[in-house]
Every structure is written in structure tokens, then in C-alpha cells.
C-alpha positions, 0 to 999 in steps of 0.5 A: 499500499502506497500510504506511508510505510512509516504510517501504516505501522502505527496506524495498525496498531492503533485501536479502531475507534468507535466511531469515525467522524468524516468532515469534508471541506469543498469549494475556494483552494484555500488550504489553511482552512482546512488545516485550522478545522483539523487543528481545532477538532484535535485540541478542542475534542482531543481526538485522533485527526487525519488530514487528506488534501484531495484539491486541485490546487494541493495548496495545504500538502505542498505547505507542510513539511515532509518525509517522503509522501507523509506531511507533518501537520503540526502532531497531525499526518497530512496526506495527497490523493487517497481514496476513501479507506474505512478500514485506515480511517477507522483509526482516527476519530476524524478523517478531515477532506479538502476537496476544493474544486474537486468533483469526488461524490464519494467523500461526499457520499462518506461524509457526516458533515461537509463545509463548503467555502466560497471567497465570493469569486466567480470560480467559487459561485461555478463551484456551488452552482453545480454542487449538490451536498446529497442532503449531508449537514452543510455549513457555508463559510464565506471569507474574503468579503469586500464592499460590492453586489455580490452576497452570499444570498446570491451564490447560495440563490445560484444553487441549482442542486441543494435547497437551502433550509432555514437554519442552514449555518452560515458564516461571513469573514470580511478581508482583514490584513491579518487573515491575509498574512496568515494565508500568506504565512502558512504557504511558506511555513506549513503551520499558523496557529488560529489565534493570530487570526482575526477574532471573526476568524477565531469564532468562526472556527468554534463555531466550525467545530462546535456545528459538525454532525457527530454519527449516531454511534457516537451519541448511543455509546455516551447514552450506553456510559451515562 
């Protein structure tokens, strides 16, 4: 198997989790956001997290330091162009998959939660028009907002395959120099802490984590132990 031979040994020895939550991140290709989602899950949930970059740009995997095919996302294993492999995924509490603009229905089908990113660009709008979340729990995160006629509503209304229900989590982040510095620094350094991003970004990241849908198996197992 090509999945980093050193990592395979560790994975084989690790016990399987009660359940594995798959978070699929789609849309605008900003690798820092899924990186921060993975680290926030690790830190707030004390979870074992695997991070996969299947995006077109590979902006996440290219940024982090690597030994062979294994990326080091600062205590999080990062891999690239990986198909759904539930036997391997069962060793982790969470698998965060960054698809970006890649159209891969298998990771949509496998997802427990989907986070859709948009930077208001036409490329983002074109992706949203055809995107189908297959009725999986969905959050919207709009970022780099500037004054103009292109609004969140206009972009969401352009979606032909999704009927966005009332109560759907929709967040919008104004463009800030703090967040722009973080994005550029991450590309060169392979790491940038959430705590140095704008306050609104930090709040948005907390909300994303809180709203991630967890499979019923975890809820049932928790009830059994209470």
C-alpha cells in the first residue's frame, strides 16, 4: 500500500475508534481553513485527526513539511490524493478531507459533515452552481468579503442542486490583513496558529467545530455509559 510505510505500522497498531467522523471541505481552494479545522478538532476534542488534501491546487499538502509521501501537519498526519479507505480511517476520531474544487462524489457520500468555502469569486460561484451535498449536513463559510454587489444570498441562490433550509449555518468573514498574512505565512511555513488570525476568524472556527455533525453511533455509546 502506498500510504506512507512508516505511518502504516502506527496505524495498524492503533485501536479502532468507536466511530470515525468524516468532515469534507469543498469550494474555494484555501488550504489554511481545513488545516485549522483539523487542529481545532485535535485541540478542543482531544481527538486523533487525519488530514487529506485531494484538492486541485494541493495548497495544503504542498505547504507542510514532508518525509517522503507523509506530510507533518504539526502532530497531524497529512496525506495527498487518497481514496476513501474506511479500514484505515477507523484508526482516527476525525478525517478532514479537503476537496477544494475537485468533484469527488465518494467523499460527499462518505461525509458526516460538509463545509463549503467561498471567496465570492466567479470560480467559487461556478462551483456552487453544480454542487450537490446529497442532503448531508452543510455549513457555508464565506471569506475575504469586500464591499460590492456580490452577496452570500446571490451565491446561494445560484445553487441549482441544493435547497438551503432555514437554520443552515452561514458565516461571512470580512477581508482583513491579519487573515491575509496568515494565509501567505502558512504557504511558506507550513503552519500558522488560529490564535493569530482575526477575532472573527477565530469565532468562525469555533462555530464550525461546534456544528460538525457527529454520527449517531457516538451519541448512542455515550448514552450507554451514562
